[in-house]
C-alpha positions in Angstrom: 0.0 0.0 0.0 2.9 2.3 0.7 4.1 1.9 -2.9 0.6 3.0 -4.2 0.6 6.1 -2.0 4.2 7.0 -3.0 3.4 6.4 -6.6 0.3 8.7 -6.4 2.4 11.4 -4.7 5.1 11.1 -7.3 2.6 11.3 -10.1 1.0 14.4 -8.5 4.4 16.1 -8.1 5.4 15.4 -11.7 2.0 16.6 -13.0 2.2 19.9 -10.9 5.8 20.3 -12.2 4.6 19.9 -15.8 1.8 22.4 -15.2 4.3 24.9 -13.6 6.7 24.4 -16.5 4.0 25.0 -19.1 2.5 28.0 -17.4 6.0 29.5 -16.8 6.9 29.0 -20.5 3.6 30.7 -21.6 4.7 33.9 -19.9 7.9 33.9 -22.1 8.1 35.6 -25.5 6.3 33.5 -28.2 9.5 32.3 -29.9 10.9 31.0 -26.7 7.6 29.3 -25.8 7.3 27.6 -29.2 10.9 26.4 -29.0 10.4 24.9 -25.5 7.1 23.2 -26.1 7.9 21.9 -29.6 9.5 18.9 -27.9 6.5 18.0 -25.9 4.0 15.6 -27.6 0.6 17.0 -28.5 -1.2 14.4 -26.4 0.6 15.8 -23.3 0.0 19.5 -24.3 -3.7 19.1 -25.3 -4.8 15.9 -23.6 -3.2 15.9 -20.2 -2.5 19.6 -19.5 -5.5 22.1 -19.4 -3.8 24.1 -22.2 -6.5 26.7 -23.0 -7.0 27.6 -19.3 -3.3 28.0 -18.7 -2.9 30.0 -22.0 -5.8 32.4 -21.0 -4.2 32.8 -17.6 -0.8 33.6 -19.0 -1.8 35.6 -22.1 -5.3 36.9 -21.2 -4.2 40.5 -20.6 -6.2 43.0 -18.6 -8.3 44.7 -21.2 -12.0 45.0 -20.5 -15.0 45.9 -22.7 -14.9 49.6 -23.4 -11.2 50.0 -22.9 -9.1 51.7 -25.6 -7.0 49.4 -27.6 -3.3 49.5 -26.8 -1.3 51.5 -29.4 1.0 49.8 -31.7 3.3 50.7 -34.6 3.8 48.3 -37.6 5.4 48.5 -41.0 2.9 49.2 -43.8 2.4 46.8 -46.7 4.7 48.8 -48.9 7.5 48.4 -46.3 8.4 52.1 -46.8 6.1 53.6 -44.2 4.7 52.7 -40.8 1.1 52.5 -39.5 0.3 53.6 -36.0 -3.1 52.7 -34.5 -3.5 55.9 -32.6 -3.3 57.9 -35.8 -6.8 56.6 -36.7 -8.3 57.3 -33.3 -11.4 59.5 -33.6 -11.4 59.3 -37.4 -12.9 56.0 -38.4 -13.4 52.5 -37.2 -10.4 50.1 -37.5 -10.7 46.4 -38.1 -7.8 44.2 -37.1 -7.5 40.9 -39.0 -5.2 38.2 -37.8 -4.6 35.4 -40.2 -4.5 34.8 -43.8 -6.9 35.3 -46.8 -5.5 32.3 -48.6 
């Protein structure tokens, strides 16, 4: 019976360590996170670990409905100029699209 209890405790410690590792890596910059978790099998990331809950905790931010969007500055499509979100404030609605049209 002692082996069963020790095994359960060891499994719990290893699981909590995995959760701590995953959560800690989610707070890192995206490139570092991707490099670290690329070696972990998908069944572990999405089957054993509550990935969406950890991700929302780490990357959820603190914006609320009605808050102004954070300002950002990005290169324009022509690569010659830059676009700043705050330059459109008060002029017209801005729609941000993340992804691809293809």
